[in-house]
C-alpha positions in Angstrom: -41.0 -2.4 14.2 -37.7 -4.0 14.9 -34.7 -1.7 14.5 -33.0 -3.8 11.9 -36.2 -3.9 9.8 -36.7 -0.1 10.1 -33.1 0.5 8.9 -33.5 -2.0 6.1 -36.8 -0.5 4.9 -35.4 3.0 5.1 -32.5 2.1 2.8 -29.7 3.2 5.2 -26.2 2.6 4.0 -22.8 3.8 5.1 -22.9 7.4 4.2 -19.1 7.9 4.7 -18.2 6.4 1.4 -18.3 2.6 1.6 -22.0 2.2 1.3 -22.3 -1.0 3.3 -25.9 -1.8 4.1 -26.4 -0.6 7.7 -29.1 -3.1 8.6 -26.5 -5.9 8.2 -24.2 -4.2 10.7 -27.1 -3.7 13.1 -27.8 -7.5 12.9 -24.4 -8.4 14.1 -23.0 -8.8 17.7 -20.3 -6.6 19.0 -18.7 -5.4 22.2 -18.0 -1.9 21.1 -20.0 0.6 18.9 -17.9 3.5 17.5 -19.5 6.6 15.9 -17.1 7.9 13.4 -17.0 11.7 13.6 -13.3 12.0 12.9 -13.7 13.5 9.4 -10.1 13.7 8.0 -10.1 14.3 4.2 -8.9 17.9 3.6 -11.7 20.4 2.8 -14.6 18.1 3.8 -16.7 19.4 6.6 -20.0 17.6 6.1 -19.7 15.3 9.2 -18.6 18.2 11.4 -21.6 20.3 10.5 -24.0 17.3 10.9 -22.6 16.2 14.2 -22.7 19.7 15.7 -26.3 20.2 14.6 -27.7 16.7 15.3 -25.8 15.5 18.3 -28.9 14.4 20.2 -30.2 12.3 17.3 -26.8 10.7 16.8 -26.5 9.9 20.5 -30.0 8.3 20.4 -29.1 6.2 17.4 -25.9 5.1 19.0 -27.8 3.8 22.0 -30.4 2.1 19.9 -27.8 0.3 17.7 -25.6 -0.4 20.6 -28.5 -2.1 22.4 -29.3 -4.1 19.3 -25.8 -5.4 18.8 -25.2 -6.0 22.5 -22.4 -3.4 22.8 -21.0 -2.8 26.3 -19.2 0.4 25.2 -20.3 3.3 23.1 -17.6 5.6 21.8 -18.0 8.8 19.9 -14.8 9.2 17.9 -13.9 12.8 17.1 -10.9 15.0 16.4 -9.8 16.6 19.7 -9.8 20.1 18.1 -13.4 19.8 16.9 -14.5 21.7 20.0 -17.9 22.7 18.6 -18.8 19.0 18.0 -17.6 18.0 21.4 -19.6 20.8 23.1 -22.7 19.6 21.1 -22.4 15.9 22.0 -21.3 16.4 25.7 -24.8 17.0 27.1 -25.9 13.7 25.6 -23.1 11.5 26.9 -24.7 10.5 30.2 -27.5 8.1 30.3 -28.5 4.4 31.0 -25.8 3.5 28.5 -23.1 6.2 28.8 -21.2 7.4 25.7 -17.4 7.9 25.9 -15.5 10.5 24.0 -12.8 9.0 21.9 -10.6 12.0 20.9 -8.0 11.6 18.2 -5.3 13.9 16.8 -5.5 16.0 13.7 -3.8 13.6 11.3 -4.6 11.8 8.1 -6.3 9.3 7.9 -7.7 9.4 11.5 -11.2 8.8 10.0 -10.2 5.6 8.4 -12.3 3.1 10.3 -9.4 0.7 11.0 -7.2 3.5 12.2 -10.0 4.9 14.3 -10.7 1.5 15.9 -7.1 1.3 17.0 -7.0 4.9 18.2 -10.1 4.6 20.5 -10.0 0.9 21.5 -6.4 -0.2 21.0 -7.5 -3.2 18.9 -6.0 -4.0 15.5 -8.3 -5.2 12.8 -6.8 -8.3 11.0 -5.3 -8.2 7.5 -8.1 -8.1 5.0 -10.6 -7.9 7.9 -13.3 -5.6 9.2 -13.8 -4.0 12.7 -16.3 -6.7 13.6 -13.4 -9.2 13.6 -12.3 -7.5 16.8 -15.7 -7.0 18.2 -16.3 -3.5 17.0 -19.0 -2.0 14.8 -18.3 1.4 13.3 -20.9 3.8 11.9 -20.3 7.2 10.4 -22.2 10.1 12.1 -24.3 10.8 9.0 -25.2 7.1 8.8 -26.3 7.3 12.5 -28.5 10.3 11.8 -30.2 8.4 9.0 -30.7 5.5 11.5 -32.4 7.9 13.9 -34.7 9.1 11.1 -35.4 5.5 10.1 -36.6 4.9 13.6 -39.3 7.4 12.8 -40.1 5.8 9.5 -38.2 8.4 7.4 -36.2 6.8 4.5 -33.0 8.1 2.9 -33.9 10.5 0.2 -31.4 13.4 0.7 -27.7 13.8 1.1 -25.5 16.5 2.7 -22.6 17.3 0.3 -19.6 19.6 0.8 -19.0 21.9 -2.2 -15.6 23.6 -2.0 -13.0 25.2 -4.2 -13.6 27.5 -7.2 -17.3 28.0 -6.6 -19.1 31.3 -5.8 -20.7 30.0 -2.5 -18.8 27.1 -1.0 -20.4 25.2 1.8 -22.5 22.2 2.6 -25.6 21.5 0.5 -28.6 19.4 1.5 -29.6 17.9 -1.9 -32.1 15.2 -3.2 -30.4 11.9 -4.0 -30.3 11.6 -7.8 -29.7 15.3 -8.5 -26.8 15.8 -10.9 -23.3 16.9 -9.9 -23.7 19.9 -12.3 -26.9 21.0 -10.5 -25.3 20.8 -7.1 -22.3 22.9 -8.3 -24.8 25.4 -9.8 -26.6 25.6 -6.5 -23.3 26.7 -5.0 -23.2 29.6 -7.4 -21.4 27.7 -10.2 -17.7 27.5 -11.1 -15.7 30.7 -11.0 -13.2 29.2 -13.4 -14.5 27.4 -16.5 -11.2 25.5 -16.8 -11.5 24.0 -13.3 -11.7 20.3 -12.7 -14.1 18.5 -10.4 -13.2 15.9 -7.9 -16.0 13.8 -6.4 -15.0 13.0 -2.8 -12.0 14.1 -0.9 -8.7 15.2 -2.5 -6.9 12.1 -1.3 -9.3 9.4 -2.3 -11.8 11.1 -4.6 -12.3 10.6 -8.3 -11.9 13.0 -11.2 -15.3 13.7 -12.7 -15.4 14.9 -16.3 -19.0 14.0 -16.7 -21.1 16.2 -14.4 -24.4 14.6 -15.3 -23.6 11.8 -12.9 -26.1 11.7 -10.0 -25.6 12.2 -6.3 -25.9 8.9 -4.5 -26.2 8.0 -0.8 -22.4 7.9 -0.5 -21.5 11.1 -2.3 -19.5 13.2 0.1 -18.2 16.2 -1.8 -17.6 18.0 -5.0 -14.3 19.9 -5.0 -13.8 22.4 -7.9 -10.0 22.8 -8.2 -7.6 24.6 -10.6 -6.6 22.4 -13.5 -3.0 22.7 -12.4 -3.6 21.6 -8.8 -1.6 18.5 -7.9 -4.7 16.7 -6.9 -6.0 17.1 -10.5 -2.7 16.5 -12.4 -2.0 13.2 -10.7 -5.4 11.9 -11.6 -5.1 12.9 -15.2 -2.0 10.7 -15.7 -2.9 7.4 -17.5 -2.0 4.3 -15.5 0.5 3.3 -18.2 2.3 6.6 -17.6 2.3 6.1 -13.9 3.9 2.6 -14.3 6.5 3.9 -16.8 7.6 6.6 -14.3 7.9 4.0 -11.6 10.0 1.8 -13.9 12.3 4.8 -14.6 12.8 6.5 -11.2 11.7 4.4 -8.2 14.8 4.3 -6.0 13.5 1.9 -3.4 13.8 4.3 -0.5 10.8 2.5 1.2 9.4 5.8 2.5 6.0 4.7 1.1 6.1 1.6 3.3 7.4 3.4 6.4 4.4 5.8 6.3 1.7 3.4 5.1 -1.3 3.6 7.4 -2.0 -0.1 7.1 1.7 -1.2 7.5 1.8 0.9 10.7 -1.0 -1.2 12.0 1.1 -4.3 11.6 -0.3 -5.5 8.3 2.1 -7.2 5.8 1.8 -4.5 3.1 5.0 -3.0 1.7 4.3 -0.6 -1.2 8.0 -0.4 -2.0 8.0 -4.2 -2.7 5.1 -3.7 -5.0 7.2 -1.1 -6.9 10.1 -3.5 -6.9 7.9 -6.2 -8.4 7.0 -3.8 -11.1 10.6 -3.1 -11.7 11.4 -6.8 -11.9 8.6 -7.3 -14.4 10.0 -4.4 -16.5 8.4 -3.2 -19.7 6.2 -6.3 -19.9 4.3 -5.1 -16.9 3.2 -1.9 -18.7 2.5 -3.9 -21.8 0.2 -6.1 -19.7 -2.3 -3.3 -19.2 -5.5 -3.6 -21.1 -6.6 -1.0 -23.7 -8.1 1.2 -21.0 -4.9 1.2 -19.0 -6.8 0.4 -15.8 -6.1 -3.3 -15.2 -2.8 -4.9 -14.3 -2.6 -8.5 -15.6 0.4 -10.5 -14.6 2.6 -10.5 -17.7 3.3 -13.8 -19.3 6.6 -15.3 -18.3 7.1 -12.8 -15.4 6.6 -14.2 -11.9 5.5 -11.7 -9.3 5.3 -13.3 -5.9 1.6 -14.0 -5.0 2.0 -12.4 -1.6 3.3 -9.2 -3.2 0.3 -9.1 -5.6 -2.0 -9.9 -2.6 -0.8 -6.7 -0.9 -3.4 -5.0 -3.1 -6.1 -6.5 -0.9 -4.6 -4.8 2.1 -4.3 -1.3 0.5 -6.9 1.2 1.7 -6.0 3.6 -1.2 -5.6 6.4 1.3 -3.0 8.0 -1.0 -0.3 8.8 1.7 2.3 7.0 -0.4 1.5 9.1 -3.4 0.7 12.6 -2.0 3.0 12.6 1.0 5.6 9.9 1.3 7.2 9.5 -2.1 9.9 12.1 -2.7 9.6 11.4 -6.5 5.8 11.8 -6.7 5.2 8.2 -7.7 1.9 6.3 -7.1 2.4 3.0 -5.4 -1.3 2.8 -4.7 -2.1 2.6 -8.4 0.2 -0.4 -8.7 -1.4 -2.0 -5.7 -4.9 -1.2 -7.0 -4.1 -2.9 -10.3 -2.5 -5.9 -8.5 -5.9 -6.3 -6.7 -7.9 -5.9 -9.9 -5.8 -8.6 -11.5 -6.3 -11.0 -8.7 -10.0 -10.3 -8.6 -10.2 -10.9 -12.4 -8.4 -14.3 -11.8 -10.7 -15.0 -8.8 -7.7 -15.4 -6.5 -8.5 -15.1 -2.8 -6.5 -13.0 -0.4 -3.9 -15.2 1.3 -2.9 -12.5 3.8 -5.0 -13.0 6.9 -2.7 -12.5 9.9 -4.1 -11.0 13.1 -1.5 -8.6 14.5 -1.7 -8.3 18.3 -0.4 -4.7 18.3 0.4 -2.0 15.9 4.0 -1.0 15.2 5.6 1.3 17.8 6.1 3.9 15.1 2.3 4.1 14.6 2.1 6.4 17.6 4.4 9.0 16.1 4.5 8.6 12.3 1.5 10.8 11.5 0.6 12.9 8.5 -0.4 16.3 10.0 -3.6 17.4 8.2 -2.6 21.2 8.1 0.7 20.3 6.4 -1.1 18.0 4.0 -3.5 20.8 3.1 -0.5 23.0 2.3 1.2 20.2 0.3 -1.9 19.8 -1.9 -2.3 23.5 -2.5 -5.7 23.6 -0.8 -5.2 26.1 2.0 -7.2 28.9 0.2 -10.2 26.7 -0.1 -10.7 25.7 3.6 -14.3 26.0 4.9 -15.4 26.9 8.5 -15.8 23.9 10.9 -19.5 24.7 11.6 -22.4 26.1 9.7 -25.9 25.4 8.4 -26.4 23.3 5.2 -28.2 25.0 2.4 -31.3 23.1 1.4 -31.5 22.7 -2.4 -35.0 22.5 -4.0 -36.1 19.6 -6.2 -34.5 19.7 -9.7 -36.4 19.0 -12.9 -35.5 15.3 -12.7 -33.5 12.9 -10.6 -31.7 9.7 -11.6 -31.7 7.1 -8.9 -28.9 4.6 -9.3 -30.0 1.0 -8.5 -26.6 0.3 -7.0 -25.7 2.9 -4.4 -24.3 0.4 -1.9 -22.1 -2.7 -1.4 -23.9 -5.7 -2.8 -26.4 -6.3 -5.6 -28.4 -3.6 -7.4 -31.9 -3.0 -6.1 -34.8 -4.4 -8.1 -37.3 -1.8 -9.4 -40.8 -2.0 -8.0 -42.3 0.7 -10.1 -43.2 1.1 -13.8 -42.6 3.7 -16.4 -45.5 6.3 -16.2 -46.2 5.6 -12.6 -46.6 8.5 -10.2 -44.5 8.4 -7.1 -44.2 10.5 -4.0 -41.1 11.5 -2.0 -40.1 8.6 0.3 -41.9 6.0 -1.7 -39.8 2.8 -2.2 -39.1 2.4 -5.9 -36.6 -0.5 -5.7 -36.0 -3.3 -3.2 -33.3 -5.6 -2.2 -33.2 -8.8 -4.4 -34.3 -11.9 -2.6 -31.4 -13.4 -0.6 -29.0 -10.7 -1.7 -26.9 -8.1 0.1 -28.3 -4.6 -0.8 -30.4 -1.6 0.1 -33.8 -0.2 -0.8 -34.0 2.9 -3.0 -36.7 5.6 -2.4 -38.1 8.4 -4.6 -36.3 11.7 -3.6 -39.1 13.9 -4.9 -42.7 13.8 -6.2 -42.9 13.0 -9.8 -43.5 10.5 -12.6 -41.2 7.6 -13.5 -40.0 8.4 -17.1 -37.4 5.7 -17.6 -36.1 2.5 -16.0 -33.0 0.7 -17.2 -30.4 -1.7 -15.8 -28.6 1.1 -14.0 -31.1 3.6 -12.8 -34.7 4.9 -12.4 -35.4 8.4 -13.8 -38.1 10.4 -12.1 -39.4 13.7 -13.6 -40.9 16.4 -11.5 -44.6 17.2 -12.1 -45.1 20.5 -10.3 
C-alpha cells in the first residue's frame, strides 16, 4: 500500500498537540524533513522517552516520509543536552539517506516548529505561514513512531501521556485513546492533594481541566497535577474580563513582551505591547465588549482598533512567554491577542499580515528563555521527571469515549452502529468525503453503547 494511504487509514495525526492529519503532510513536496524531538514544555518528557526507546523506528519513518515528499535533507531536531536521545539515534543516522543531527539549546520554546525550523535550517517561516512555505515538513517524533506503525498496518489506538506533579507515581503512561483523564491520574496512584488542580498539556500552553471525565485524544500530551496556588493555576483561573481590567489599570508600555516574543524575534510583525496599547485606547468599552462567557473580544462600537493590530492575533503562537516570563507586572498579552483573533474569525476577516522575512532579528540568537530558570519561575522544580524511562502500560478501562474530532479539520463520520461489537484497531469513523480529517479506531474490544455528534462510546465486554 502507498505510504500516504497507510498513514491515512491508520488515522495518524500530529501527536505533538496540533493534530494536523499526517497523510496530508506526507502528500506534499519539500526539500527538508525535520523530526521534532526538541520537547521544551517544562515537566513534559514523553517525546524524550519515546525517542530514546524507538530511535530505529523513528529513523525508518523519517526515511520513508522523506522519500515520499522528495526531501534532500533529513534532520533530527533535539536538545543538545538530551544525550540519551542522541546516543540512541546516532547508530541510525548513516544510510542511503543520511540523517543529520540538529542540536538546539535548552531554551523555551525550542520545540515550537517555526523556531525549530529556523534553528536547524536557518529559514524563516512567513507570517501566518507554515514550514512548508519554506520547503520544510516537520513531524513530531511520536507522530513518526505512529507512521512507522502505520507502515505495518497498525492504527493509532493508544497515546503516551506524561503525568506529573502531585500524584503518587509520576511518569509516562501508555493509555488507550478515549480513557478519561481521571482514570489516567488514578493509574498514576491518584492525587496526593485533593485541592490540587489539573492542567492538560504543558504549564505554558496547557488548559485548566475542572472536568476530569474528558477523554484522552490523539493529541493529549500530559496531565499536570499542581497546587491550587501555583502561578500556572492562578493565572488560568482569572476570568478574561479581569485580565483585561488589570491591563487597563497597570500596563506601562515597557514593551518587554514584544522584545521577547518568539514570533517577533523571527521578524514577524507582532507587537504584544501595541495590542495592550490598543486595549488601553479602547478603554472600559473593550471590557464591556466581552460576551457573557468572557472569552471573546468583539471590537467595541465606536472604538477603532487598527486592523493590523487586531490581526497580530493571527501571528501569536500562544507560547506564553509574554505572560509567564516577560511582563514585570504579570499581565497576559496573549489573552488579548487570542481574543483579537477570535473576534476577527467571528467576523470572517482574513489575516492581512503575510510578509516573508528574509532573516530573523539579530537578537533572536541571544534573547532566549532558559528552561531551567523558567521551571524555577513557575514553581515546578520539585516536580521534574527523569529524562528517560519506560512508560507504564495502562489496561483497558470499563469504557472509552472516542471523540470524532481529535484533529484539525472536520469530525470523522461514524461507520458503526449502537450495539455493534468492535475489536481493537477496527475503524469506527472515517474522514468525510472531500474533507480534511482523520480516521478513528476502536482502542479496545467492546460494544458500541452510544453515538452522538461528538463521540462514540465503547464499553468493554470482558
